[in-house]
GUMIMI-151515 format. One line per 5 residues: their letters; for each residue x, y, z of N, C-alpha, C. Coordinates in pm, whole numbers, plus 32768, in hexadecimal, padded with zeros to 4 digits. Example, Ala and Ser with C-alpha at 12.3 -4.5 7.8 and 13.67 -1.06 7.14 Angstrom:
2
as) 8527,7DC7,830C,84CE,7E3E,830C,8528,7EB6,830C ~ 8505,7F1F,82C4,8557,7F96,82CA,850A,8003,8313 $
This chain:
191
mfgdv) 8723,8C24,8643,869A,8C36,8619,8693,8C67,8589 ~ 86DD,8CD4,8568,86D9,8D08,84E1,8719,8CA7,8480 ~ 877E,8C5F,84AC,87C1,8BFE,8456,8760,8B93,8427 ~ 8706,8B65,847F,86A4,8AFF,8457,8641,8B35,83F3 ~ 8612,8BAF,8408,85B0,8BEA,83AE,85EE,8C06,8326 $
laldn) 8665,8C40,8325,86A2,8C64,82A6,86D8,8BEB,825B ~ 86EA,8B7C,829F,871C,8B05,825B,86B5,8ACF,81F9 ~ 8637,8AFA,8205,85D2,8ACF,81A5,85EF,8B06,811A ~ 863A,8B74,8111,865E,8BB0,8091,86E3,8B7A,805E ~ 8702,8B00,807A,8780,8AC3,804F,8777,8AA3,7FBA $
yeggw) 87BF,8AF0,7F6A,87C1,8AD8,7ED9,8832,8A79,7EB7 ~ 881C,89F6,7ED6,887B,898D,7EB5,8907,89AB,7EEC ~ 8910,89DA,7F67,8991,89F0,7FA7,89D6,8A70,7F79 ~ 898E,8ACC,7F3A,89C9,8B47,7F04,89D6,8BB4,7F6C ~ 89C5,8C30,7F3F,89E0,8CA5,7F93,8984,8CAE,800C $
athlt) 8909,8C7D,8000,88AC,8C8C,8071,88DA,8C38,80E8 ~ 8911,8BC3,80CF,8941,8B6E,813C,89B4,8BB2,8185 ~ 8A11,8BEA,8139,8A85,8C2D,8174,8A59,8CA3,81C9 ~ 8A00,8CF6,8193,89D3,8D6B,81DE,8981,8D42,8258 ~ 8932,8CD9,824B,88E3,8CAB,82BD,893F,8C81,832F $
ynlat) 89A6,8C37,830F,8A03,8C09,8377,8A47,8C81,83B8 ~ 8A78,8CDE,8367,8ABD,8D52,839E,8A5F,8DAB,83EF ~ 89E4,8DBC,83C2,8985,8E10,840A,8966,8DD1,8491 ~ 8955,8D4F,8495,8939,8D0C,8514,89B0,8D19,8572 ~ 8A29,8D0D,853C,8AA2,8D1A,858F,8AAE,8DA6,85C6 $
dlvdg) 8A92,8E0C,8574,8A9D,8E96,85A0,8A33,8EB9,8609 ~ 89BE,8E7D,8602,895A,8E98,8666,898B,8E6A,86EF ~ 89D5,8DFD,86F1,8A0A,8DCB,876F,8A7F,8E23,879C ~ 8ADB,8E48,8740,8B52,8E94,8763,8B37,8F29,8775 ~ 8AD1,8F5F,8737,8AB5,8FEE,873E,8B11,903B,86E1 $
gfalm) 8B06,90C2,86DF,8B62,9113,8693,8B23,9153,861A ~ 8B78,91A3,85D4,8B4A,91ED,8560,8B39,9193,84E6 ~ 8B78,9123,84E6,8B6F,90CA,8473,8ADF,909D,845E ~ 8A91,909A,84C8,8A06,9071,84BD,89B9,90D1,8464 ~ 89CA,9151,8479,8982,91B3,8428,89B0,91AE,8398 $
rrssl) 8A31,919F,8383,8A67,919C,82FC,8A34,9121,82B1 ~ 8A3A,90AD,82F0,8A0F,9031,82AE,8978,902F,829D ~ 892E,9065,82FD,889C,906A,82F1,8874,90C0,827B ~ 88B7,9131,826A,889A,9188,81F8,88BB,9142,8176 ~ 892D,90FD,8173,8954,90B3,80FA,88F0,9045,80DC $
lvlll) 88C2,9000,8142,8861,8F95,812E,87DE,8FCB,80F6 ~ 87AE,9039,812C,8733,9076,80FB,8745,90A0,806A ~ 87B6,90D9,8047,87D0,9103,7FBE,87D1,9089,7F61 ~ 8814,901E,7F8B,8819,8FA7,7F36,8790,8F65,7F29 ~ 8740,8F64,7F91,86BA,8F2C,7F88,8662,8F7D,7F2A $
ilsac) 8671,9002,7F2D,8625,9058,7ED1,864F,903C,7E42 ~ 86D2,9031,7E2B,8703,9014,7DA4,86D3,8F8A,7D74 ~ 86D2,8F2A,7DCE,86A7,8EA5,7DA4,8614,8EA4,7D80 ~ 85C3,8EF7,7DC2,8536,8EFF,7DA2,8521,8F40,7D1A ~ 8582,8F8F,7CED,8579,8FD1,7C6C,85AF,8F7A,7BFB $
ggatp) 85D5,8F02,7C1A,8605,8EA9,7BB1,8699,8E92,7BB7 ~ 86DD,8EC3,7C19,876D,8EB2,7C21,8797,8E34,7C6A ~ 873A,8DE1,7C92,875C,8D69,7CDD,878F,8CFB,7C80 ~ 87E0,8CA6,7CB7,8811,8C33,7C6E,879E,8BD2,7C5A ~ 8782,8BAA,7BDF,8712,8B4D,7BCA,8733,8AC4,7C06 $
tatpp) 86CD,8A85,7C38,86DF,89FF,7C70,8694,899C,7C1A ~ 86C4,8923,7C18,8682,88BB,7BCA,8600,8894,7C0D ~ 8596,8891,7BC0,8513,886B,7BF2,84ED,87E7,7BB3 ~ 84C9,8785,7C05,84A0,8706,7BC9,8422,8718,7B77 ~ 8415,86CF,7B09,839D,86DE,7AB8,8321,86B1,7B06 $
lntsi) 82B6,86F7,7AEE,823A,86D7,7B32,81F9,865E,7AF1 ~ 81BC,860B,7B40,8173,8598,7B0B,80E9,85C8,7AE4 ~ 80D3,85D9,7A63,8055,860F,7A36,7FF0,85A4,7A16 ~ 8019,8528,7A16,7FBE,84BB,79F5,7F97,846E,7A72 ~ 7F1A,8477,7A96,7EE9,842E,7B09,7EE4,8399,7AE9 $
aqtal) 7ECF,8377,7A6C,7EC2,82EB,7A45,7F42,829C,7A5E ~ 7FB5,82DF,7A62,8032,8299,7A79,803A,8261,7B06 ~ 7FFA,82A1,7B66,8004,8274,7BF0,7F85,8231,7C22 ~ 7F1D,8234,7BD4,7E9E,81FB,7C01,7EA5,8163,7BFF ~ 7E60,8125,7C5B,7E57,8094,7C5E,7DFE,8066,7BEC $
pvvat) 7E18,7FEF,7BB8,7DC4,7FBE,7B4C,7D34,7FAD,7B7B ~ 7CD9,7FCE,7B21,7C4C,7FC4,7B40,7C1C,7F3A,7B15 ~ 7BDB,7EF6,7B70,7BA7,7E72,7B53,7B0F,7E7D,7B4D ~ 7AD6,7E53,7ADD,7A46,7E57,7AD1,7A0A,7DEE,7B2D ~ 79B1,7E1A,7B83,7976,7DBC,7BE3,78E0,7DC7,7BE1 $
qaiip) 78A2,7D5F,7C11,7813,7D63,7C29,7800,7DAA,7CAE ~ 7785,7DBE,7CD3,776C,7DFC,7D54,77A2,7DA1,7DC2 ~ 77EE,7DDC,7E1C,782C,7D8E,7E88,77C3,7D6F,7EF1 ~ 77BE,7CF0,7F16,7764,7CC4,7F80,779A,7CFC,8003 ~ 7747,7D3D,8054,7777,7D6E,80D6,77AF,7CF9,8127 $
fdqlk) 781A,7D13,816F,7860,7CAA,81B8,7803,7C61,8219 ~ 77AB,7CAB,825C,774F,7C6E,82BC,76EC,7C0E,827A ~ 76D6,7C1F,81F6,7677,7BCB,81AE,76BD,7B5C,815E ~ 773F,7B52,816C,778B,7AEB,8127,775E,7A61,8156 ~ 7741,7A0A,80F6,7716,7983,8119,778F,7928,8114 $
asdpt) 77AD,78E7,8183,781F,788C,818A,7808,7815,812E ~ 7877,77E3,80F6,7871,7772,8099,7861,76EE,80E4 ~ 7837,768A,809A,782B,7603,80D1,78B6,75C3,80D0 ~ 78EB,759D,8143,7972,7565,8148,7982,74E0,80FF ~ 7914,749D,80E1,7920,741E,8098,7945,7434,8005 $
ligtt) 7943,74B1,7FD6,7969,74CF,7F4C,7A01,74D5,7F37 ~ 7A4D,74D6,7FA3,7ADF,74E1,7F97,7B15,7468,7F4B ~ 7B5E,7486,7EDE,7BA0,741F,7E8F,7B44,73CB,7E38 ~ 7AC6,73F2,7E29,7A69,739F,7DDD,7A37,73E0,7D5C ~ 7A63,745B,7D3D,7A2A,74A1,7CC9,7A77,7488,7C48 $
grpql) 7AEE,744C,7C52,7B3D,7433,7BD9,7B87,74AE,7BA8 ~ 7B81,751B,7BF2,7BCA,7597,7BCF,7C20,75BF,7C46 ~ 7C84,7615,7C2E,7CD0,764B,7C9F,7C71,7699,7CFB ~ 7C95,76A1,7D79,7C40,76E4,7DDC,7C93,773E,7E36 ~ 7C52,77A8,7E61,7C89,77FD,7ECB,7C2A,77F0,7F40 $
veffa) 7C5A,77B6,7FAC,7C08,77A2,8024,7C31,780E,8088 ~ 7BCE,785D,80B0,7BE7,78C8,8111,7BA6,78A1,8196 ~ 7BF8,7894,81FE,7BC6,787F,8285,7BB4,790A,82C2 ~ 7B38,792D,82E4,7B1A,79B3,8314,7ABC,79AD,838A ~ 7AA5,7A21,83C8,7A40,7A30,8431,79F5,7AB2,8418 $
ywcsv) 7975,7AB1,8432,7924,7B2A,841C,794F,7B9C,8478 ~ 7983,7B7E,84ED,79AB,7BE4,854D,7A3A,7C16,8536 ~ 7A82,7BDE,84D7,7B0F,7BFE,84BE,7B1B,7C7E,846B ~ 7B5C,7CE3,84A3,7B6A,7D63,845A,7BC6,7D57,83E1 ~ 7C2C,7D03,83E7,7C85,7CF0,8374,7C39,7CA9,8304 $
crsmh) 7BE8,7C46,8328,7B95,7C01,82C4,7B36,7C63,8281 ~ 7AFC,7CBB,82D2,7AA0,7D20,829C,7AE8,7D7F,823C ~ 7B61,7DA7,825F,7BAC,7E02,8207,7BD9,7DBE,8187 ~ 7BEE,7D3B,818B,7C18,7CF0,8115,7BA2,7CCC,80B9 ~ 7B2A,7CD9,80EA,7AB3,7CAF,809F,7AAA,7CEC,8013 $
pvmed) 7ABD,7D6F,8001,7AB6,7DA6,7F79,7B20,7D6B,7F1B ~ 7B97,7D53,7F4F,7C01,7D17,7EFE,7BD8,7C8B,7ED2 ~ 7BA4,7C3E,7F30,7B7C,7BB5,7F11,7B08,7BB4,7EAD ~ 7AAC,7C0F,7EBA,7A3C,7C16,7E5A,7A6E,7C3D,7DCF ~ 7ACE,7C98,7DC7,7B08,7CBC,7D45,7B4C,7C43,7D05 $
lksey) 7B98,7BFB,7D54,7BDD,7B85,7D20,7B79,7B1A,7CF5 ~ 7B11,7B08,7D44,7AAA,7AA7,7D22,7A6B,7AC8,7C9B ~ 7A52,7B46,7C84,7A19,7B72,7C05,7A7E,7B62,7B92 ~ 7AFA,7B84,7BAD,7B64,7B7E,7B48,7B82,7AEF,7B1B ~ 7B7F,7A90,7B77,7BA2,7A05,7B5A,7B28,79A9,7B52 $
sgvid) 7AB3,79E4,7B3F,7A37,7998,7B37,7A40,7931,7AC6 ~ 7A1B,78B6,7AE5,7A1C,784C,7A81,7AA3,7808,7A72 ~ 7B0C,783E,7AAE,7B92,7805,7AA4,7BBE,77CA,7B29 ~ 7BA0,7814,7B93,7BC4,77EB,7C1B,7B48,77F6,7C72 ~ 7B32,7792,7CC6,7AC1,7797,7D23,7AEF,77D4,7DA7 $
flqld) 7A9E,782D,7DDB,7ABA,786F,7E5B,7A5B,7837,7EC4 ~ 7A94,7804,7F2E,7A45,77D0,7F9D,7A67,7820,8019 ~ 79FF,7851,805E,7A13,789C,80D9,79DA,784C,814B ~ 7A31,7824,81A8,7A08,77D0,8218,7A09,781F,829A ~ 7996,7824,82DA,7986,7869,835A,79C6,7813,83C8 $
idspa) 7A2F,7845,8407,7A77,77F6,846A,7A25,77DD,84E8 ~ 79BA,7828,84FD,7966,7815,8572,78FB,77AB,855D ~ 78EF,777B,84E2,788A,7715,84C5,78C1,768A,84E5 ~ 7873,763A,852D,78A1,75B1,854B,78B4,755E,84CB ~ 7870,7581,845F,787B,7536,83E2,7906,7541,83A4 $
tlaar) 7954,75A5,83CD,79DA,75B7,8391,7A49,7576,83E3 ~ 7A27,7532,844E,7A8C,74F7,84A6,7AEA,7497,845B ~ 7AB3,743F,840A,7B06,73DF,83C0,7B64,7427,835F ~ 7B33,748C,831A,7B86,74D9,82BB,7BF4,7525,8306 ~ 7BD2,755C,837A,7C36,75A4,83CA,7CA6,7545,83F5 $
etyrf) 7C83,74CC,8418,7CE9,746A,8440,7D39,7439,83C8 ~ 7CF6,741B,8359,7D39,73E9,82E1,7DA0,744E,82AD ~ 7D79,74CE,82AA,7DD2,7535,8272,7E1D,7581,82E0 ~ 7E26,7547,8356,7E75,757B,83C5,7E5E,7610,83DF ~ 7DDF,7635,83E8,7DBD,76BF,8407,7DEB,76DE,8495 $
qglrp) 7E3C,7748,84A5,7E7A,7769,8525,7E34,77DA,8570 ~ 7DC3,7808,8540,7D78,7871,8585,7D97,78FE,8555 ~ 7DF5,790C,84FA,7E15,7990,84C5,7DBB,79AC,844E ~ 7D7F,7A22,844E,7D1E,7A44,83E9,7D47,7ABE,8399 ~ 7D1D,7ABF,831E,7CEF,7A4D,82D1,7D65,79F6,82A7 $
tlvfl) 7D4B,7977,8295,7DAE,791A,825F,7D7C,78F2,81D5 ~ 7DD0,7909,8170,7DAD,78E7,80E6,7DFE,786D,80BF ~ 7DB9,7802,8099,7DFB,7786,8070,7DDF,7772,7FDC ~ 7E4A,7769,7F8D,7E40,7758,7EFC,7E4C,76C3,7EDD ~ 7DE6,768C,7E9B,7DE3,75FE,7E7D,7DE4,75E8,7DE6 $
datgn) 7E2B,7580,7DBA,7E26,755D,7D2C,7DA2,7512,7D12 ~ 7D8D,74E8,7C96,7D0E,74A9,7C6F,7CF4,7426,7CB8 ~ 7D5C,73E8,7CED,7D48,736A,7D36,7D38,737F,7DCC ~ 7D3C,73FB,7DFA,7D28,7419,7E88,7DA7,741E,7EDA ~ 7E1A,7419,7E99,7E99,7421,7EE1,7EC1,74B2,7EF8 $
evarl) 7EF0,74D0,7F70,7F1B,7558,7F90,7F99,757B,7F42 ~ 7F95,75F1,7F02,8005,7621,7EB2,8047,769A,7EF5 ~ 7FF5,76ED,7F35,8029,7766,7F76,7FC9,778D,7FE5 ~ 7FFA,77EA,803A,7FAB,7819,80AB,7FD4,78A8,80CB ~ 7F71,78FA,80EA,7F89,7983,811A,7F39,7996,819B $
vgahp) 7F72,79DE,81F7,7F2D,79FB,8274,7F2C,7A92,8287 ~ 7EB9,7AC9,82A9,7EAD,7B59,82C2,7E85,7BA5,8245 ~ 7E8E,7C29,824F,7E67,7C81,81E1,7ED5,7C87,8179 ~ 7EAE,7C7D,80FB,7F0C,7C87,808B,7EC8,7CD5,801B ~ 7F16,7D1F,7FCC,7EDB,7D6B,7F5E,7EAD,7D0F,7EEC $
heiia) 7E58,7D45,7E9A,7E20,7D00,7E26,7E8E,7CC1,7DD1 ~ 7EFA,7D0B,7DB9,7F63,7CDE,7D5E,7FA7,7C5E,7D8F ~ 7FC1,7C54,7E10,8005,7BDD,7E47,7FAD,7B62,7E37 ~ 7F2F,7B70,7E59,7ED3,7AFF,7E4E,7EC0,7ADA,7DBA ~ 7EB2,7B3F,7D65,7E9F,7B25,7CD5,7F19,7ADE,7C9B $
dllds) 7F91,7B02,7CC5,800A,7ABD,7C94,8006,7A28,7CB6 ~ 7FDC,7A08,7D30,7FD2,797B,7D57,7F64,7934,7D09 ~ 7EF5,7978,7CF2,7E8A,793C,7CA2,7EB7,7926,7C12 ~ 7F00,7987,7BDB,7F34,7978,7B52,7F91,7900,7B47 ~ 7FE8,78EF,7BA9,8044,787C,7BA4,7FF7,77F9,7BB5 $
lvavg) 7F8C,77FB,7C01,7F39,7784,7C12,7EF5,775E,7B8F ~ 7EC5,77C2,7B47,7E84,77A9,7AC6,7EEC,7780,7A5D ~ 7F62,77BB,7A62,7FCA,77A1,79FF,7FF9,7711,79FF ~ 7FFA,76D2,7A73,8028,7647,7A78,7FB6,75E6,7A5C ~ 7F45,761C,7A34,7ED6,75C7,7A0E,7E80,759A,7A82 $
g) 7E90,75DF,7AF1,7E3D,75C0,7B65,7E6B,7545,7BA6 $
């Protein structure tokens, strides 16, 4: 019991570890050594509090929050997910620009959680890539679901070049950076 408590004062394997081990052993074995070592431990702890302790290396503190913060993307007001208007599936491959087609459902919790990411990307790539959101529960999307082999996993993101050919696909929740990398590569090859 005392060995566990005193092990918290482990100064990089120094004197406190040695005394902790011996004190715990003496508590089990009994004897006068317990009183002697306990007194020595108290004396050393008092001295260490007065500045006699061996200094330990302390990692530098991260004082800049900006180093760990996610990049801020300027966005317009995000449309609430429940008010999202599904795209017309006949627009797939007809705009002359690369497209990101999202197969989603209004009742899908993963789709709902991805909505802010998708809105940020839509704002970021506005005018370069067209974003189409197809409601999988709508009968109007049946042909698109068959053409792009939608398997029922939501959301399914299909990346299309300017001619409507599939270039990449993601299924499920993904961070902004992963989707943006695929969009960047789509734009880099000229759509």
